[in-house]
C-alpha angles and dihedrals in degrees: 000000000000123000094253093050091046094053092044092052092048091052093047091051093056093047107033105012100205107058113143113260093023101073121121137064099262128038120215110267092026099084111147094029114112115246116252093230133030119264122224119208118244112265114251098222130017120228117266113286096013122117115247115262120241120264120270137052122314119220119230116196125215114229112275130197091212110112115244117240115268121250116274107255115245107252116244112250115222115228116253108264114250116252116262123266117250104215128183112209124243131211111285095026117143129185092241096051092045092053089054094046094049094039095236137115108268087233089064091062112097135182138179085237134056114291115218110219100190104021140057124289120239108249113258098029111147114238126184110215130180113247106236106144125098123208113358138170123273112288092221114134110226107178136009122249090244091061090058101050126050092263135165088273090071095050092100095043112111106204096188094052093046094050091046093049093047091060100204135131091286090067091060097041121113129188128183119229131167090270091054135261117351122196121217095270089054091051091052091047093049092053093046094051095044095050100025092234126147114265093212090061092051093048092052094048091048091051094044094049102038110002091239097143103053103012145013129285110253099224144004095270090063091051093049096039108021095166091049100247102129105203124128091223089058099045121137130034102287094048093046093049090046090052090049093050091051090057092047090052093048088057098040101046094030088060089049093054097038092246096119120057103141141046121225112199127210093263092053098256114142128214126185113229120239106255093224094067122113124235093254094057092045090052091058094041090051095050095052094044085066091054105042144034118248096274093047091046093053090052092053094047104033107012129113091266098034130165092247089055093050090047092057092044091053100041110013127242108343092194090060092052090047093060091071098051109026138132087051090204126014125228089249094058116129132184116250114240111281133185130219109273098250138067122288114260092032129115118215133168124256096225101171132035120198112334142142115318090213133004126344120318098014132135111307090238102122136090129192130216129182130195120238111270139174092228136030130237135055100327128150117267131206091197118105132236107220131204112265090207141000116281152125122273103237101166132034121174138148105312093348141100127176117196121198110211099198090052097225091126095247125105089196091070128064124338120343129175124212119207116190132188095034112158118243093232112086093359114157111256126249112269095029119137107223128198125219111279094016118132116263100171148301124292116250144142096267124122101037146351115329136156095202146008110289146119123253115202132186138172131225131186120196087344097306118116107240110225112242092226125046138051089334096039117176109264121192124177087338094310113126119208123230129187130235128214090272136035115282093021125107124059144208133293130202114175106304093344120103129189118192115210116236131174087211094059093238119181093260087062094059113121121185128205 
């Protein structure tokens, strides 16, 4: 026996008494040394029914005040990690947004193919993503993206004919605007054009909530608040639809940016959204979460008489229509070259970084620019807003011009530019083909809420607002837009130059062309 084994055995005998290899009263090499415990002879005969003891002496311990060692704690067994998620990318997906939706670091996402870090994924690319989320909503896709935005799939949809043929309360409805009386079909069209939202969806929601399309509202509350949002500032059809569209856009574009990952229902319950959902489905889920508690929401979305079922009954299979127009924008899409929206040689102020293209809570697709002025506020300006690119003026309303860059006459196809707060005086007429840098009108406060004279511009492609920051960031005369933490913050970058947006037209917001 080696020295180390000898010492180990000796120590174990003293402490524990029965360790294997150290039994017995005398160790080899220690003859003549008295044993450290008494030895009891082996009994000659075991009691009846007891198994015989093994041969050899049995040690008997005297009581010891020394405490015995505590039991070794049972080690905690880590749960088996969940298998990774196999996800096929959708149009509009970015690595950053996917990381937020799945609750993982983007670096943990892998793929057999190349992963773009700063650009869009090609639809259908396989990604392997760790499964980290707990309970989430159903991953069922309810509606395509092209059925949310005013996309090419809605070009052949005649709102007026559909409303007239349906024969419900909407056909009889009248609303006064500055341009005169508008019937129900015109109100629907106004909201769809302003917000670039699909008219089919608005009609289905209106029918589901208040029976305006095929029938009659059952009481006065459904006449005043047909969408179900009971707020005095949102009373009447136009206001109700505008509020609904705002919620749809918050869900749709918030999902695109990675800003929306959860639903909060009216009763305060929170539900994490399944990361595999598409933006169109999230838009619908988000809207109805603002109107119902969890149980009511599930009835609307998944019940026997659900909104998706009504939608298909009214307009046929939306997924079949989507096949001819989606993806709405390919991963290879690039913005055509665009100039700043004012004359060369002039210095304006960048008064608004990425913010809502239309109304509150919309897609952060717009930028604001204001001419230099001796005083602030809504004052007339002799400066000109100029066309950022060639195109056909396809819509001209109070304070507003929309230019279709592909010239086919439809703002629902290809690139389109919205210019807001254009003065009525000297505004370019409808149907005019404008060239890049040509005058289109003077900046003003007309056409919407404004605290000072400026121009508000935003881009669309195939009906979808294109976010001012991201893989397709707004670029004007080489300046690239970037977003801040809040709407209107951020600025523009060109090489080493940086302009910081400011609603107060501070010197750091000055941008020269």
